[in-house]
C-alpha positions in Angstrom: 106.8 69.8 104.6 105.7 72.8 104.2 104.8 75.5 107.2 101.1 75.0 105.7 101.2 79.2 104.3 103.0 80.0 100.5 102.6 82.9 99.2 102.3 83.3 95.8 104.2 86.0 93.8 102.3 88.9 93.3 98.8 87.2 95.5 97.5 90.7 97.3 94.7 90.8 100.1 93.3 93.7 102.3 95.5 95.1 105.2 92.7 94.7 108.4 94.2 98.0 109.6 93.5 100.5 106.6 92.0 98.5 104.1 95.0 99.8 101.5 95.5 96.9 99.2 98.8 95.0 100.2 100.8 92.0 99.2 100.1 88.2 101.1 103.7 87.9 101.6 103.8 91.5 104.0 104.4 91.2 107.5 104.7 95.4 107.7 101.5 97.6 105.8 103.3 99.2 103.9 100.5 102.1 103.7 100.1 102.5 107.9 103.1 100.7 108.8 100.9 98.1 111.3 102.2 94.9 112.1 99.5 92.8 110.4 100.8 89.0 112.3 103.3 88.3 115.0 105.8 85.5 113.3 109.5 85.8 114.3 110.9 83.5 110.8 108.5 85.4 108.3 110.4 89.1 109.9 113.7 87.1 109.6 113.3 86.1 106.3 112.1 89.0 105.1 115.4 91.1 106.8 117.6 88.5 105.2 115.9 89.7 101.5 117.9 91.7 100.0 116.0 95.3 99.1 116.1 97.7 97.4 114.4 101.1 96.4 113.8 100.8 92.1 113.0 104.6 91.8 112.7 107.7 94.2 110.8 110.7 93.3 110.3 113.8 95.3 108.8 117.0 94.0 107.3 119.8 95.6 105.3 122.6 94.9 104.2 126.5 96.4 101.6 128.3 96.2 102.5 132.2 95.4 101.9 134.8 98.2 99.1 135.8 96.6 96.3 134.5 94.6 92.6 132.6 95.2 93.3 129.2 97.1 94.3 126.4 94.5 92.7 122.5 94.4 95.2 119.4 93.4 95.4 115.6 93.5 98.1 113.5 94.1 97.3 110.3 91.5 99.9 107.9 90.5 99.5 105.1 87.9 101.0 102.0 86.8 102.0 100.8 83.4 103.3 97.5 82.4 105.3 96.7 78.8 103.0 97.7 76.7 101.9 100.7 77.9 97.9 99.7 79.3 96.9 100.8 82.3 97.1 98.5 85.1 96.6 100.5 88.1 95.8 104.0 88.6 95.1 105.4 92.2 94.3 109.2 94.3 96.5 109.1 96.9 95.7 112.8 98.5 94.0 115.8 98.1 93.8 119.2 99.3 94.2 122.5 98.4 97.0 125.6 99.2 96.3 128.6 100.0 98.5 131.3 100.1 102.6 130.6 100.9 101.2 126.9 101.6 103.1 124.3 100.2 103.8 120.7 99.9 106.3 117.7 99.6 104.9 114.0 97.0 108.0 111.6 97.4 106.9 108.8 95.9 108.9 105.1 96.0 109.2 101.8 94.7 110.3 99.2 96.8 111.5 95.9 95.4 111.7 92.7 97.0 112.1 89.1 97.1 108.2 87.1 97.7 109.0 85.1 100.2 110.1 80.7 99.4 107.4 78.4 98.8 
């Protein structure tokens, strides 16, 4: 007999806190880090699953000491094996004045979805 809750790999929902689209299987929102449900079994299962970071890229940019302000947009694009864009989102925008800088980190976390 099942628990009444089965997750389909890749199925999504909306985080009630930050409104980000997240995986239905998530117990904690990866965007805002809020706990989405109190489910000791789900938390224990998540901790037991093999998790790894398939990609982690960090880069920095800095405005020179002189000159007019720069504006920037941080855009993330995801493509499938055929090269088709399946998702594109602006995740941050802003401006840099003289001698200001930003560091951007992008990571792809991979984990096994919960068993049905």
